[in-house]
NULO-709473 format. One record per residue (C-alpha): residue in three letters; x, y, z. Coordinates in steps of 0.02 Angstrom, whole numbers, plus 50000, padded with zeros to 5 digits. Layout:
<pts>
ALAXYZ;...
</pts>
This chain:
<pts>
UNK480865238448301;UNK479505248948385;UNK479585253248569;UNK478605242348691;UNK478185229048564;UNK477885212848659;UNK477995194948596;UNK477085181948702;UNK477875166448627;UNK479435156048655;UNK480975162848566;UNK482715156248521;UNK484145168148489;UNK485835162148422;UNK487465171848413;UNK489315167948392;UNK489925182948493;UNK489745175648668;UNK491335167448731;UNK491515153148853;UNK492325151649023;UNK491195156949165;UNK491735147749322;UNK493275138449377;UNK492875121349448;UNK493565120549624;UNK493885106149742;UNK494825107849907;UNK496345096449899;UNK497875098650007;UNK499575092649943;UNK500055074549928;UNK498355068549986;UNK498645072850169;UNK496955081350192;UNK495375086850103;UNK495185069150039;UNK493775064949919;UNK492225057750000;UNK492275038750011;UNK491075027549918;UNK490015024150073;UNK488655035650005;UNK488195041349833;UNK488515058949770;UNK487025069649815;UNK486375082149686;UNK484815092649681;UNK484615089349496;UNK485155077049364;UNK486255084749230;UNK486065076249062;UNK487055078348903;UNK485565086948823;UNK485745100948951;UNK487165108448851;UNK487415112948669;UNK488935107748568;UNK488855119048415;UNK489865133548488;UNK488365145348483;UNK487405153348624;UNK485555148748636;UNK484235158548732;UNK482465152848770;UNK481025159848873;UNK479135160048886;UNK479015178848860;UNK480135192448787;UNK480095211448775;UNK481185219948644;UNK481375238948642;UNK482325251848542;UNK483615254548680;UNK484355237548639;UNK483775230648806;UNK482865214048801;UNK481865207348946;UNK481485188848960;UNK480355180349085;UNK479685163049120;UNK480855147949111;UNK482315158049043;UNK483765147148981;UNK485445153448914;UNK486655139948861;UNK488285138248767;UNK489355122648752;UNK489545115948931;UNK488795131049021;UNK486985134649059;UNK486025148449150;UNK484235145849209;UNK483185159449292;UNK481435166749310;UNK481895183749236;UNK483355190549134;UNK483805207249059;UNK485045207948914;UNK485935223748855;UNK486575221448678;UNK487945234848678;UNK488815228648836;UNK488245210448824;UNK487725211649006;UNK486435199449076;UNK485525203349239;UNK484555188749312;UNK483375187649460;UNK482365173849540;UNK482895155549555;UNK484525157849461;UNK485465141849419;UNK487185141749340;UNK487715124549280;UNK489285116849205;UNK489755098649184;UNK490595098849356;UNK489655111349464;UNK487965119049495;UNK487665135849579;UNK485995142449640;UNK485785160749685;UNK484415173649714;UNK485115185449582;UNK486635186349469;UNK487515197149340;UNK488415189849190;UNK489455198949062;UNK489525187848909;UNK490905198348831;UNK492155198848975;UNK491645182149054;UNK491355190949221;UNK489935186649339;UNK489295189949514;UNK488085177849598;UNK487245183849759;UNK486705173049905;UNK487345157649815;UNK487345139049851;UNK488545127949755;UNK488565109149730;UNK489935098849647;UNK489225086549522;UNK490765075349529;UNK490985074049718;UNK490005077149878;UNK490715094749900;UNK489445108549930;UNK489305125250016;UNK488645143050019;UNK489315160549990;UNK488605177950009;UNK489355181749838;UNK490285171749707;UNK491235183649594;UNK491965177149431;UNK493275190349395;UNK493945182849233;UNK494225166049149;UNK495455160349283;UNK494985169249446;UNK493475166549558;UNK493175174649728;UNK491955168549861;UNK491455179450008;UNK490795172650175;UNK490935155150104;UNK490665137850178;UNK491205120350123;UNK490665102750174;UNK490385085450102;UNK488875081650212;UNK487105080150149;UNK486005095650131;UNK485265101650297;UNK486445089850390;UNK488135098650399;UNK488955088350537;UNK490585096850493;UNK490785113550408;UNK492255124150351;UNK491935142850337;UNK493045156950274;UNK492895175750255;UNK493565174850078;UNK494115161049960;UNK495045165449800;UNK495275152249665;UNK496545154549527;UNK496535141049393;UNK498025148649305;UNK499195146149453;UNK498165131049512;UNK498075138749686;UNK496735143849807;UNK496855155949954;UNK495695157050104;UNK495695169050252;UNK494955167750427;UNK494585149150409;UNK493565140950548;UNK493225122250557;UNK491665116550651;UNK491055099350701;UNK489265097650764;UNK489195116750767;UNK490695117450885;UNK492215127050817;UNK493845117950856;UNK495125124050729;UNK495565141250664;UNK496755145550521;UNK497125164050490;UNK497665159650315;UNK497555143850212;UNK498265140250041;UNK497815124749943;UNK498025117549767;UNK496615116149641;UNK496325099249560;UNK497825087649556;UNK499135101249570;UNK500265100449724;UNK500645116049824;UNK501925120549957;UNK501195124450127;UNK500825118250303;UNK499795102550325;UNK498635099250469;UNK499505098350638;UNK499435083750760;UNK499205084950947;UNK499415070351065;UNK500095063251226;UNK501005047051265;UNK501925039851414;UNK503505037751310;UNK503575055351238;UNK502455066251346;UNK501465079851259;UNK501705079051070;UNK501455091450930;UNK501805089250744;UNK501555101950606;UNK502115095350436;UNK502655107150297;UNK502475101150118;UNK503725108349993;UNK503275106449810;UNK505025108749742;UNK504695102949563;UNK503345092549474;UNK504495077449499;UNK505255082449667;UNK504455086149835;UNK504815085350021;UNK503835084650183;UNK504705092550333;UNK503945088250502;UNK504525095650668;UNK503965083550804;UNK503955091450977;UNK504005079351126;UNK503985087051299;UNK504995072551375;UNK506295071851236;UNK506415087851134;UNK506055091750951;UNK506415078750818;UNK506505084850638;UNK505875072050511;UNK506145075650325;UNK505495064950184;UNK506195069150012;UNK505435060849857;UNK505905061349674;UNK505135053349520;UNK505735054549340;UNK505435044049186;UNK506815031849231;UNK507165035149416;UNK506215035849578;UNK506695036049759;UNK506425042249935;UNK507635049550063;UNK507125050450246;UNK508105059850379;UNK507765061150566;UNK508745071550692;UNK508435075150876;UNK509715085750966;UNK510125080051143;UNK508675068551185;UNK508225072551366;UNK507925054151406;UNK509305046551300;UNK510565060151346;UNK511275060951170;UNK510855065650991;UNK509685054050892;UNK509935051750704;UNK509195040950567;UNK509405040150377;UNK508515029450248;UNK508785030550060;UNK507905019349933;UNK508175021449747;UNK507655012449587;UNK508235016249411;UNK507785008949241;UNK508965016349112;UNK508335004448978;UNK509054990748868;UNK508604977849001;UNK509584986249141;UNK508944990649314;UNK509824998049466;UNK509304997849649;UNK509985004949810;UNK509385003349990;UNK510385011750129;UNK509935012850313;UNK510805020850461;UNK510375024550642;UNK511545032750767;UNK510975020950905;UNK510165003750907;UNK508625009651004;UNK508065022750878;UNK506725012050792;UNK506055005750958;UNK505865023451026;UNK505135032250874;UNK504195019050773;UNK502445012250804;UNK502714997950681;UNK502964981150767;UNK504024974550623;UNK505184989650634;UNK505414988250821;UNK505884969750807;UNK507174972650670;UNK508874964950710;UNK509874973050570;UNK509724986450436;UNK510114982950253;UNK511364992750150;UNK511314986349972;UNK511674992249796;UNK511414981849640;UNK511344982449451;UNK510264969949357;UNK510234965049175;UNK508754954749116;UNK508444946648948;UNK507204933148897;UNK508484919348929;UNK509764926649051;UNK509844936249213;UNK511414945249273;UNK511544953549442;UNK512984962649525;UNK512684967449706;UNK513584974849856;UNK512844971450028;UNK513244977250203;UNK512234978350364;UNK512084988750521;UNK511794976850665;UNK510534981450799;UNK510624964750891;UNK511414947650862;UNK512934942650758;UNK513704952550616;UNK513434943650448;UNK514724943850308;UNK514794958250187;UNK514644954450002;UNK515844966149914;UNK515324962349779;UNK514214947749726;UNK513954943449541;UNK512614931149483;UNK512314924349308;UNK510814912649287;UNK509924905849135;UNK508044908449116;UNK507534896248981;UNK505724890648988;UNK505474872649046;UNK504844861248907;UNK503914845148947;UNK504434828848863;UNK506054836948803;UNK507834839448862;UNK508064855248966;UNK509664863249023;UNK510044877449142;UNK511514886349222;UNK511724894849390;UNK513344903649434;UNK513994915549564;UNK515594924849606;UNK515664934049772;UNK516914941549893;UNK516524940050078;UNK517224952350204;UNK517024953750392;UNK517674965450525;UNK518024952450659;UNK518094935450573;UNK519804928350533;UNK519224919950371;UNK518764930950223;UNK518974928850036;UNK518164924949868;UNK517004910949816;UNK516604905249639;UNK515164893249608;UNK514524885449445;UNK513054873549429;UNK512554866949257;UNK511004855849256;UNK510064844149137;UNK508274838049158;UNK506994828649055;UNK505234830849128;UNK503944818349066;UNK502174823749102;UNK500434817649059;UNK498694818049133;UNK499064801849227;UNK500674807449311;UNK502434814049293;UNK504244808349301;UNK505674820949305;UNK507494815249314;UNK508794828649347;UNK510704828549341;UNK511794842849402;UNK513634845949438;UNK514174858849566;UNK515924865949566;UNK516474878149701;UNK518184885949723;UNK518814897249863;UNK520234909749873;UNK520394913250059;UNK521344924550175;UNK521524915750343;UNK522824913650478;UNK522824894650469;UNK522434882250332;UNK522564882850144;UNK522074898350047;UNK521464889649888;UNK520134876249906;UNK518904868349785;UNK517504855649780;UNK516574846849638;UNK515034836349675;UNK513754828449558;UNK511924827149605;UNK510584815649537;UNK508744816149579;UNK507064811349509;UNK505324816749557;UNK503824806149511;UNK501974805449545;UNK500314798149489;UNK498554805549482;UNK497064794549522;UNK495314801649527;UNK493534796049552;UNK491804803449574;UNK491264804749753;UNK489764811149850;UNK489754818850023;UNK488284827250108;UNK487294826849943;UNK488684836249852;UNK489634829349702;UNK491524829549716;UNK493014823949615;UNK494154814549735;UNK495994812749692;UNK497334801249761;UNK499094807449726;UNK500584796549777;UNK502284804749754;UNK504064798249765;UNK505624809049763;UNK507384801949764;UNK509034811249776;UNK510834805149779;UNK512324816249822;UNK513994807549859;UNK514954811750018;UNK516404823750010;UNK517304830550162;UNK516984849250174;UNK517534852750351;UNK518974863650292;UNK517804875150195;UNK517204891350278;UNK515374895150312;UNK515004912250240;UNK513124912250211;UNK512464894550235;UNK511144888150355;UNK510054872750372;UNK508344872850290;UNK506824872650401;UNK506024855550381;UNK504294855950299;UNK503284846950166;UNK503974856750019;UNK505784856150078;UNK505764837150082;UNK505574837449891;UNK507134847949859;UNK508874842049808;UNK509844849949950;UNK509804850850139;UNK510654867750156;UNK510154885550112;UNK511774891750036;UNK513224883249947;UNK514624882350077;UNK513954865150120;UNK513244852649995;UNK512484838950100;UNK512814820750058;UNK511154812450023;UNK510444795449982;UNK508614796950024;UNK506874794549959;UNK505344804850008;UNK503654796550003;UNK502064806850012;UNK500224803849985;UNK498934817549954;UNK497064817449927;UNK495904831349873;UNK494024833949860;UNK493564846049721;UNK491794852649701;UNK491224847649528;UNK490034862449514;UNK491274876549542;UNK492994868249539;UNK493374873849717;UNK494554863149820;UNK493524859249975;UNK494744847550062;UNK496594843150048;UNK497654831850156;UNK499474826950131;UNK500644815750228;UNK502514813350197;UNK504114806150268;UNK505934804450213;UNK506864787650218;UNK508764788450227;UNK509904774850158;UNK511494782150235;UNK512084793950371;UNK512174812750336;UNK513994816150376;UNK514124833650300;UNK513504846050429;UNK513754863850485;UNK515094866650619;UNK514604860550794;UNK513154850250722;UNK513274831450747;UNK513134818650608;UNK511344813150576;UNK511154794350585;UNK509284791750588;UNK508504780850454;UNK506934791150437;UNK506374809050461;UNK504984816350562;UNK503254814450488;UNK502524829650402;UNK500644831750388;UNK499634845550306;UNK497754848650301;UNK496634861850223;UNK494744862350217;UNK493374875250182;UNK491684868750241;UNK490344882050223;UNK490874898250304;UNK492354890050393;UNK494134887550338;UNK495474877350424;UNK497304875150382;UNK498574865650485;UNK500344858850473;UNK501154846650593;UNK502904839550613;UNK502894823850722;UNK504394814950798;UNK504014796050787;UNK505504791550899;UNK505034802851045;UNK503194802151000;UNK502974820851021;UNK502614836250918;UNK504094845750848;UNK503184860250767;UNK501434864850717;UNK500454878950640;UNK498554879650641;UNK497344892950586;UNK495444892450601;UNK494384905750517;UNK492544909650505;UNK491754922050385;UNK489904925550370;UNK489304940850277;UNK490254955250360;UNK490904945550510;UNK492684938650498;UNK493704930550635;UNK495284919950632;UNK496194910650772;UNK497964903950756;UNK499204894050858;UNK501044891950815;UNK502304880750902;UNK504134876050881;UNK504914864451009;UNK506094873751126;UNK505904889651022;UNK504204897951024;UNK502364895951055;UNK501104909651016;UNK499234911851000;UNK498444924550884;UNK496724931650853;UNK496054943850723;UNK494274950350714;UNK493364961750595;UNK491494964150616;UNK490484976450513;UNK488964978350626;UNK488024988750499;UNK488425001450364;UNK489015013750498;UNK489835003650638;UNK491354992250630;UNK492334982550761;UNK494114976250741;UNK495324967850860;UNK496984958750857;UNK497894948650990;UNK499634941050990;UNK500264932251147;UNK501944923951181;UNK501484908051277;UNK503284902551300;UNK503824918651388;UNK502094922251458;UNK501844940251399;UNK500824950051275;UNK501664954351110;UNK500304965751045;UNK498474969251081;UNK497374980250972;UNK495544984850985;UNK494574997550885;UNK492805003350855;UNK492425013950703;UNK490945024450653;UNK490715029450471;UNK489425041050395;UNK489345049050224;UNK490405063950273;UNK491315059650435;UNK491995045450538;UNK492585042250716;UNK493905029350763;UNK494265024250942;UNK495665011650968;UNK496735004851108;UNK498474997651086;UNK499634987951199;UNK501374982751138;UNK502804973551222;UNK504464982751214;UNK506174975051202;UNK506644981751374;UNK505284971151455;UNK504034985251477;UNK502394987851386;UNK501795003251293;UNK499935006651311;UNK498935019751221;UNK497215025751172;UNK496975034051004;UNK495445044250954;UNK495345050350775;UNK494015060950693;UNK493925059150503;UNK493075073150407;UNK492845065750234;UNK493355078050102;UNK494405087050232;UNK495575076050335;UNK495815068650508;UNK496235074550684;UNK496755063350827;UNK497235062551009;UNK498315048751080;UNK498435044551265;
</pts>
């Protein structure tokens, strides 16, 4: 070809010599999801261009296009005007490009864009070596096409297929020209082979104010986990004084990891919390350890251990273990913010093996407890259960079996021993659209082998039980407030007969009285547990009505009323409980309705003899668009009375209010108060909350918590 020949027309050059693999896709993700979280769905992913499938070629060749081209005898080609170089899922766009055939070097200048399916980089100039897959992009801006991540770098150097280096780089998930938060680093090195990234001299800024500095930061690429320090926590509380936490994540193995967190408290000392996790094909579990040497306030060491394990070896078998230990009963109260944890009265220690088949369930279990407050329950060492699981067939004879063998042990109680219980049962449910009738016959045999200082060691009891449950369904079309409803009327009768047998010589290992409610009045037995089988000759009568919207099938209103009528005294009772001689039970009422944006549910137990309320539970809720509030009141005579409130109000797409209130009316003190106001934008959020909680020692713990959430990065908080 002659020197200086010029062709002023579009050209397309194809070759098979250019290999793929320009740039490693990088996203900043710290281990185990603790920080650098992906941007939430509050805002859409912002991109300066729309990447379509037609942008890339799929034939394995490299294609080059331009408006103008110069070809000379020195094997240097110069392209200008809408230059495009593309191969598979990589594309280079620029104003000018110079290609050297011998070295396969491409020099670009002016509006350079490098595009893959996941990322887009703009730069003023760039060098690409199509043979070695090396590249240098100068004064570059990058934008992830799969997330909101974006940033700048003085240079982006692609050293090989696996290594990329950024100099004077920044990172954010905020919109262009609105970097509310920004992470900057002197250098960032990304290695896709080791799935690790390294950054030096890292500075984190919010609203142009620097507030965190990391001399060195290492992070995983993609979903890979990486050992290293997580973001620290600074705070202050009246219970602990000044606080500082710096978690360390240890990626031991793809299926094993640990998080080790030193927790410094100026009033107490340093507590070491370790969370060890493992996950295999058939096993998973978590082990938590806490240790504080010589608590300055407690004047002793503080220790806690929790191990939870599940295993599925196959062939229908499953194993579970749950073990808890604290060195002192105040540990959870002092070091947990969870209200349920601080009110725990005992800790479980259980281990069990379960075999499940379509028709049978077998369970062998050992159970012990560590008592924090209250009485020590019996240990089960062990308990074996065998129950049938046959599907219930209507209009046919059904049979089932429940059985149990268990040994009860106790440190202080004089009566311990074994209990064997077998309960075969027959039923014949008859059901149709108009109603149902279900007779049921069962026999319960229980035998004991006891170790006690007085009384017999071998005891037994066999008691038959007969019951039937019946009901009818009436319905009619009804109209209320110009709406069409299907109204139902559902009378129900339930009868049960259990003959009396003296059981006063039997121990009480695990039996208690059922709480009286609507559903319990339709069960065969009065006791939860099998150490007592209550004598019964009673019938329960109930009447329910429902209004169902005929347009959408929604139940708009339901009311139910029920009462038990006794034909004999209930002589079988738990120790110290008197014989029940009443001829009728308290009245149970239940109501649910959902008019418009409101919903109301209420239950009431009424004593007709004393003409007073025994227990009640009511909840009123209102929801309109993004405003949701619920009020509740709970009452049990001589036991408790509380009021509750929960509020969540999304003021607009950025602001949200939430509050919760729980007050003990019987003891006249707050149980817990919470209030929070949240601000959310596309790339950051701010949460301000207050908390007040009643402690078991009669004092209250009050705090203010301020948390800054940098989406795509993590959160930082201060607690007062």
